[in-house]
VEXBAGU-84952 format. One record per residue (C-alpha): residue number from 0; residue in three letters; y, z negated, x. Coordinates in steps of 0.1 Angstrom, whole numbers. Each point is the difference from the previous one (the first is absolute). Layout:
@num:NUM residuo:ALA c2:Y c3:Z c1:X .
...
//
This chain:
@num:0 residuo:MET c2:-1 c3:0 c1:1 .
@num:1 residuo:LEU c2:34 c3:9 c1:8 .
@num:2 residuo:PRO c2:26 c3:-30 c1:0 .
@num:3 residuo:GLN c2:34 c3:8 c1:-26 .
@num:4 residuo:ASP c2:22 c3:-9 c1:41 .
@num:5 residuo:GLU c2:-23 c3:24 c1:21 .
@num:6 residuo:PHE c2:8 c3:25 c1:-23 .
@num:7 residuo:GLU c2:32 c3:-3 c1:-6 .
@num:8 residuo:GLU c2:7 c3:0 c1:40 .
@num:9 residuo:ILE c2:-25 c3:34 c1:9 .
@num:10 residuo:ILE c2:25 c3:14 c1:-29 .
@num:11 residuo:ASN c2:33 c3:-12 c1:13 .
@num:12 residuo:ASP c2:-13 c3:11 c1:38 .
@num:13 residuo:ASP c2:27 c3:27 c1:15 .
@num:14 residuo:SER c2:-27 c3:8 c1:28 .
@num:15 residuo:LYS c2:-23 c3:14 c1:-20 .
@num:16 residuo:ARG c2:-1 c3:35 c1:10 .
@num:17 residuo:ILE c2:-24 c3:30 c1:2 .
@num:18 residuo:GLU c2:1 c3:18 c1:30 .
@num:19 residuo:SER c2:-18 c3:34 c1:-10 .
@num:20 residuo:ASP c2:9 c3:30 c1:-21 .
@num:21 residuo:ILE c2:-15 c3:4 c1:-30 .
@num:22 residuo:VAL c2:-25 c3:28 c1:-9 .
@num:23 residuo:TRP c2:-16 c3:4 c1:-36 .
@num:24 residuo:ASP c2:-31 c3:7 c1:-2 .
@num:25 residuo:GLU c2:-28 c3:12 c1:-30 .
@num:26 residuo:ASP c2:-12 c3:-25 c1:-23 .
@num:27 residuo:GLU c2:-38 c3:-14 c1:14 .
@num:28 residuo:ASP c2:-12 c3:10 c1:-34 .
@num:29 residuo:HIS c2:16 c3:39 c1:0 .
@num:30 residuo:SER c2:26 c3:-11 c1:-28 .
@num:31 residuo:PRO c2:34 c3:14 c1:-5 .
@num:32 residuo:ALA c2:14 c3:-24 c1:19 .
@num:33 residuo:VAL c2:7 c3:-9 c1:36 .
@num:34 residuo:GLU c2:5 c3:-28 c1:16 .
@num:35 residuo:PHE c2:8 c3:-19 c1:34 .
@num:36 residuo:ARG c2:-8 c3:-33 c1:17 .
@num:37 residuo:ALA c2:23 c3:-13 c1:26 .
@num:38 residuo:GLU c2:-1 c3:-37 c1:24 .
@num:39 residuo:ILE c2:30 c3:-19 c1:-5 .
@num:40 residuo:VAL c2:11 c3:-21 c1:34 .
@num:41 residuo:SER c2:20 c3:-32 c1:5 .
@num:42 residuo:GLU c2:14 c3:-24 c1:20 .
@num:43 residuo:ALA c2:-25 c3:-27 c1:-20 .
@num:44 residuo:GLY c2:-34 c3:22 c1:2 .
@num:45 residuo:TYR c2:-4 c3:0 c1:-40 .
@num:46 residuo:PRO c2:-33 c3:20 c1:-7 .
@num:47 residuo:LEU c2:19 c3:22 c1:-17 .
@num:48 residuo:PHE c2:-6 c3:40 c1:-8 .
@num:49 residuo:ILE c2:19 c3:28 c1:-27 .
@num:50 residuo:LYS c2:-18 c3:20 c1:-18 .
@num:51 residuo:GLY c2:14 c3:28 c1:-28 .
@num:52 residuo:SER c2:-8 c3:18 c1:-21 .
@num:53 residuo:TYR c2:10 c3:32 c1:-18 .
@num:54 residuo:ASN c2:-12 c3:19 c1:-30 .
@num:55 residuo:PRO c2:26 c3:35 c1:-10 .
@num:56 residuo:LEU c2:-21 c3:11 c1:-28 .
@num:57 residuo:THR c2:3 c3:-36 c1:-22 .
@num:58 residuo:GLU c2:32 c3:-9 c1:20 .
@num:59 residuo:LYS c2:-11 c3:-32 c1:13 .
@num:60 residuo:LEU c2:8 c3:-21 c1:33 .
@num:61 residuo:THR c2:-9 c3:-26 c1:17 .
@num:62 residuo:TYR c2:12 c3:-21 c1:34 .
@num:63 residuo:ALA c2:-24 c3:-33 c1:6 .
@num:64 residuo:LEU c2:11 c3:-27 c1:20 .
@num:65 residuo:ILE c2:-37 c3:-9 c1:9 .
@num:66 residuo:HIS c2:-11 c3:-37 c1:19 .
@num:67 residuo:ARG c2:-32 c3:2 c1:18 .
@num:68 residuo:GLY c2:-10 c3:-36 c1:-15 .
@num:69 residuo:VAL c2:12 c3:6 c1:-33 .
@num:70 residuo:GLY c2:4 c3:30 c1:-13 .
@num:71 residuo:ARG c2:29 c3:20 c1:-13 .
@num:72 residuo:VAL c2:31 c3:-28 c1:-1 .
@num:73 residuo:TYR c2:33 c3:28 c1:-6 .
@num:74 residuo:ALA c2:0 c3:34 c1:-17 .
@num:75 residuo:LEU c2:15 c3:29 c1:-19 .
@num:76 residuo:ASP c2:-13 c3:13 c1:-24 .
@num:77 residuo:LEU c2:19 c3:34 c1:-21 .
@num:78 residuo:GLY c2:-20 c3:22 c1:-26 .
@num:79 residuo:GLN c2:-23 c3:-24 c1:-12 .
@num:80 residuo:ASP c2:10 c3:-29 c1:-27 .
@num:81 residuo:HIS c2:-14 c3:-36 c1:7 .
@num:82 residuo:ARG c2:-6 c3:-32 c1:-18 .
@num:83 residuo:ASN c2:10 c3:-34 c1:11 .
@num:84 residuo:PRO c2:-28 c3:-30 c1:-7 .
@num:85 residuo:ASP c2:22 c3:-9 c1:-26 .
@num:86 residuo:GLY c2:-4 c3:32 c1:-21 .
@num:87 residuo:LYS c2:32 c3:13 c1:9 .
@num:88 residuo:LEU c2:4 c3:36 c1:8 .
@num:89 residuo:VAL c2:18 c3:11 c1:28 .
@num:90 residuo:GLY c2:13 c3:36 c1:4 .
@num:91 residuo:GLU c2:-13 c3:30 c1:22 .
@num:92 residuo:LYS c2:24 c3:-15 c1:25 .
@num:93 residuo:HIS c2:-11 c3:-37 c1:13 .
@num:94 residuo:LYS c2:-3 c3:-21 c1:29 .
@num:95 residuo:HIS c2:-33 c3:-25 c1:8 .
@num:96 residuo:ARG c2:13 c3:-34 c1:19 .
@num:97 residuo:TRP c2:-28 c3:-24 c1:19 .
@num:98 residuo:ASP c2:3 c3:-28 c1:-23 .
@num:99 residuo:GLU c2:-25 c3:-25 c1:7 .
@num:100 residuo:ASN c2:-10 c3:-9 c1:-32 .
@num:101 residuo:VAL c2:-3 c3:35 c1:-16 .
@num:102 residuo:ARG c2:-9 c3:19 c1:39 .
@num:103 residuo:ASP c2:17 c3:36 c1:-12 .
@num:104 residuo:LYS c2:-4 c3:-1 c1:-37 .
@num:105 residuo:ASP c2:35 c3:-4 c1:-9 .
@num:106 residuo:ALA c2:26 c3:30 c1:2 .
@num:107 residuo:TYR c2:35 c3:5 c1:-7 .
@num:108 residuo:VAL c2:20 c3:32 c1:-3 .
@num:109 residuo:PRO c2:19 c3:0 c1:31 .
@num:110 residuo:GLU c2:41 c3:14 c1:6 .
@num:111 residuo:ASP c2:0 c3:9 c1:32 .
@num:112 residuo:ILE c2:-27 c3:29 c1:-4 .
@num:113 residuo:THR c2:24 c3:35 c1:-19 .
@num:114 residuo:ALA c2:-23 c3:24 c1:19 .
@num:115 residuo:PRO c2:-26 c3:19 c1:-24 .
@num:116 residuo:ALA c2:-35 c3:-2 c1:7 .
@num:117 residuo:THR c2:5 c3:39 c1:10 .
@num:118 residuo:GLU c2:18 c3:-6 c1:27 .
@num:119 residuo:PRO c2:-24 c3:-26 c1:25 .
@num:120 residuo:VAL c2:19 c3:2 c1:29 .
@num:121 residuo:ASN c2:37 c3:-14 c1:-16 .
@num:122 residuo:VAL c2:-25 c3:-21 c1:-14 .
@num:123 residuo:TRP c2:-15 c3:-16 c1:29 .
@num:124 residuo:GLN c2:34 c3:-6 c1:16 .
@num:125 residuo:GLN c2:11 c3:-20 c1:-31 .
@num:126 residuo:PHE c2:-32 c3:-19 c1:2 .
@num:127 residuo:CYS c2:1 c3:-7 c1:39 .
@num:128 residuo:ALA c2:36 c3:-10 c1:0 .
@num:129 residuo:GLU c2:-5 c3:-26 c1:-34 .
@num:130 residuo:ALA c2:-35 c3:-11 c1:23 .
@num:131 residuo:ARG c2:19 c3:-3 c1:32 .
@num:132 residuo:ILE c2:-23 c3:24 c1:14 .
@num:133 residuo:THR c2:14 c3:20 c1:32 .
@num:134 residuo:HIS c2:-20 c3:32 c1:1 .
@num:135 residuo:ASN c2:7 c3:10 c1:39 .
@num:136 residuo:GLY c2:-15 c3:42 c1:-14 .
@num:137 residuo:GLU c2:4 c3:21 c1:-25 .
@num:138 residuo:MET c2:-19 c3:6 c1:-32 .
@num:139 residuo:LYS c2:-17 c3:33 c1:-6 .
@num:140 residuo:SER c2:7 c3:14 c1:-35 .
@num:141 residuo:PRO c2:-28 c3:4 c1:-17 .
@num:142 residuo:PRO c2:-17 c3:33 c1:-1 .
@num:143 residuo:PRO c2:-2 c3:21 c1:-27 .
@num:144 residuo:THR c2:-33 c3:2 c1:-25 .
@num:145 residuo:GLN c2:-16 c3:28 c1:-8 .
@num:146 residuo:LEU c2:17 c3:3 c1:-31 .
@num:147 residuo:ASP c2:29 c3:4 c1:16 .
@num:148 residuo:LEU c2:-12 c3:29 c1:18 .
@num:149 residuo:PHE c2:1 c3:21 c1:-33 .
@num:150 residuo:PHE c2:34 c3:-8 c1:-10 .
//
């Protein structure tokens, strides 16, 4: 279990960074989605990585901060509704933030994400700024889907 104060230290740590370019790869399940995984380094040495997934056909985009000890601790989802444990429906744009009582199950609507799911690079920049992650590299645009080639 990740204590709340430790999560707050992690999310507020300005030394979190990615030291490589991010390139989208085909989904291992051969769906239209593309994905990436990047290691996060920090002065404290938190056991973190980030996963991204983008499906251009359904316009779903997710960036998830993963703690190797407990799983997802912070995430942004675009293009898919979420229902909180209390039954409240959260919109298609929502963030999950670790809470030691409900883990990552509770979500809220973020005001800081203004780019649409169809602009994953712009959303990435906004996500990194809010999550205090410095990306010392470039995020490549997702490759066109096979269906895009016919338009």
